[in-house]
C-alpha positions as CSV (number, residue, x, y, z in Angstrom):
1,M,-18.1,-5.5,20.9
2,A,-21.8,-5.1,20.3
3,P,-22.6,-8.1,22.6
4,K,-20.6,-6.5,25.4
5,A,-22.5,-3.2,25.0
6,E,-25.7,-5.2,25.2
7,K,-24.6,-7.0,28.4
8,K,-23.6,-3.8,30.1
9,P,-27.1,-2.2,30.0
10,A,-28.6,-5.6,31.0
11,S,-26.4,-5.8,34.1
12,K,-27.0,-2.1,34.9
13,K,-30.8,-2.4,34.6
14,P,-31.2,-4.9,37.4
15,A,-28.8,-2.7,39.5
16,E,-31.0,0.3,38.8
17,E,-34.2,-1.7,39.6
18,E,-32.8,-2.7,43.0
19,P,-31.2,0.4,44.5
20,S,-32.0,-0.8,48.0
21,E,-29.7,-3.8,47.8
22,K,-26.3,-2.2,47.7
23,A,-24.4,-5.4,48.5
24,A,-26.1,-7.4,45.7
25,P,-25.2,-4.8,42.9
26,A,-21.7,-4.6,44.3
27,E,-21.4,-8.3,44.1
28,K,-23.0,-8.4,40.6
29,A,-20.7,-5.7,39.4
30,P,-17.4,-7.5,40.1
31,A,-19.0,-10.7,38.9
32,G,-20.1,-8.9,35.8
33,K,-16.6,-7.4,35.4
34,K,-14.8,-10.7,35.7
35,P,-16.5,-12.3,32.7
36,K,-16.0,-9.1,30.8
37,A,-12.4,-9.1,31.7
38,E,-12.2,-12.7,30.6
39,K,-13.8,-11.7,27.3
40,R,-11.6,-8.7,27.0
41,L,-8.4,-10.8,27.4
42,P,-9.0,-12.9,24.3
43,A,-10.3,-9.9,22.4
44,G,-7.3,-8.0,23.7
45,K,-5.0,-10.8,22.5
46,S,-6.6,-10.8,19.1
47,S,-6.7,-7.0,18.9
48,A,-3.0,-6.9,20.1
49,G,-2.3,-9.3,17.3
50,K,-4.1,-7.0,14.9
51,E,-2.3,-4.0,16.2
52,G,1.0,-6.0,15.8
53,G,-0.2,-6.8,12.3
54,E,-1.0,-3.2,11.6
55,K,2.5,-2.2,12.9
56,K,4.0,-4.9,10.7
57,G,1.8,-3.7,7.9
58,R,3.0,-0.2,8.4
59,K,6.6,-1.3,8.5
60,K,6.0,-3.4,5.4
61,G,4.3,-0.4,3.8
62,K,7.3,1.7,4.5
63,K,9.7,-1.0,3.2
64,S,7.6,-1.7,0.1
65,V,7.7,1.9,-1.2
66,E,8.7,1.3,-4.7
67,T,11.6,3.4,-6.0
68,Y,13.9,3.2,-9.0
69,K,17.0,4.0,-7.0
70,I,18.6,0.5,-7.4
71,Y,18.0,0.6,-11.1
72,I,19.3,4.1,-11.5
73,F,22.4,3.2,-9.7
74,K,22.9,0.0,-11.9
75,V,22.5,2.1,-15.1
76,L,24.9,4.7,-13.8
77,K,27.5,2.1,-13.0
78,Q,27.1,0.6,-16.5
79,V,27.6,4.0,-18.2
80,H,30.1,5.5,-15.8
81,P,31.6,3.0,-13.4
82,D,33.8,5.5,-11.6
83,I,31.1,8.1,-10.9
84,G,28.8,8.2,-7.9
85,I,25.5,10.0,-7.2
86,S,24.3,12.0,-4.1
87,S,21.1,11.0,-2.3
88,K,19.5,14.3,-3.4
89,A,20.3,13.7,-7.0
90,M,19.0,10.1,-6.7
91,S,15.8,11.4,-5.3
92,I,15.4,13.9,-8.2
93,M,16.1,11.1,-10.7
94,N,13.5,8.9,-9.0
95,S,10.9,11.7,-9.1
96,F,11.8,12.2,-12.8
97,I,11.2,8.6,-13.6
98,N,7.9,8.5,-11.7
99,D,6.8,11.6,-13.6
100,I,7.7,10.1,-17.0
101,F,5.9,6.8,-16.0
102,E,2.7,8.7,-15.1
103,K,2.8,10.6,-18.4
104,L,3.3,7.4,-20.4
105,A,0.6,5.6,-18.5
106,A,-1.9,8.4,-19.0
107,E,-1.1,8.7,-22.7
108,S,-1.4,5.0,-23.3
109,A,-4.7,4.9,-21.4
110,K,-6.0,7.7,-23.7
111,L,-4.9,5.7,-26.7
112,A,-6.6,2.5,-25.5
113,R,-9.8,4.5,-24.9
114,Y,-9.6,6.1,-28.3
115,N,-9.4,2.6,-29.9
116,K,-12.1,1.3,-27.5
117,K,-9.8,-1.4,-26.1
118,P,-9.8,-2.4,-22.5
119,T,-6.2,-3.4,-22.4
120,I,-3.0,-1.4,-22.6
121,T,-0.6,-3.4,-24.8
122,S,3.0,-2.9,-25.9
123,R,1.7,-1.1,-29.0
124,E,0.0,1.6,-26.9
125,I,3.1,2.0,-24.8
126,Q,5.3,2.3,-27.9
127,T,3.0,4.9,-29.4
128,S,2.8,6.9,-26.1
129,V,6.6,6.8,-25.9
130,R,6.8,8.3,-29.4
131,L,4.3,11.0,-28.4
132,V,5.7,11.9,-25.0
133,L,9.5,11.6,-25.5
134,P,11.3,13.9,-27.9
135,G,13.3,12.9,-31.0
136,E,16.3,10.7,-30.5
137,L,15.2,9.8,-27.0
138,A,12.0,8.3,-28.3
139,K,13.8,6.3,-30.9
140,H,16.3,4.9,-28.4
141,A,13.4,4.2,-25.9
142,V,11.4,2.3,-28.6
143,S,14.4,0.2,-29.6
144,E,15.2,-0.7,-26.0
145,G,11.6,-1.4,-25.3
146,T,11.3,-3.6,-28.3
147,K,14.4,-5.5,-27.3
148,A,13.0,-6.0,-23.8
149,V,9.7,-7.3,-25.0
150,T,11.4,-9.7,-27.4
151,K,13.6,-11.0,-24.6
152,F,10.6,-11.4,-22.4
153,T,8.5,-13.3,-24.9
154,S,11.3,-15.6,-26.0
155,S,12.0,-16.7,-22.4
């Protein structure tokens, strides 16, 4: 776009220098517009492609919003196969899980900083679960997490 801006003043300067020749600037202006229009068409095509990419990116952004709704539903069906859940309750559960996730991440980051380690490992996560979650819930979460890590490392 900067070269276009440079060409516009260049074409206007000769027009301003020769105000007596009205036919010549009029001829130069369409001639100047035609190459600019030709330059704009490929730029328009590429910018339209970018806009289309942005629109697709926006759509993909909307589609790729990460939620736990599928997993909440799967767990619900494992525990209570005959019970459903409303969309509002699902949204509340999703917010609850996001909140717990943020608390665990913050706590495990603090633990890693205290120990002067750059990496959050399963040990920091386990300790943060014990600190954030209460009593029996922490014990069950630790056992399920240990089971998941063992399954992951064995495969």
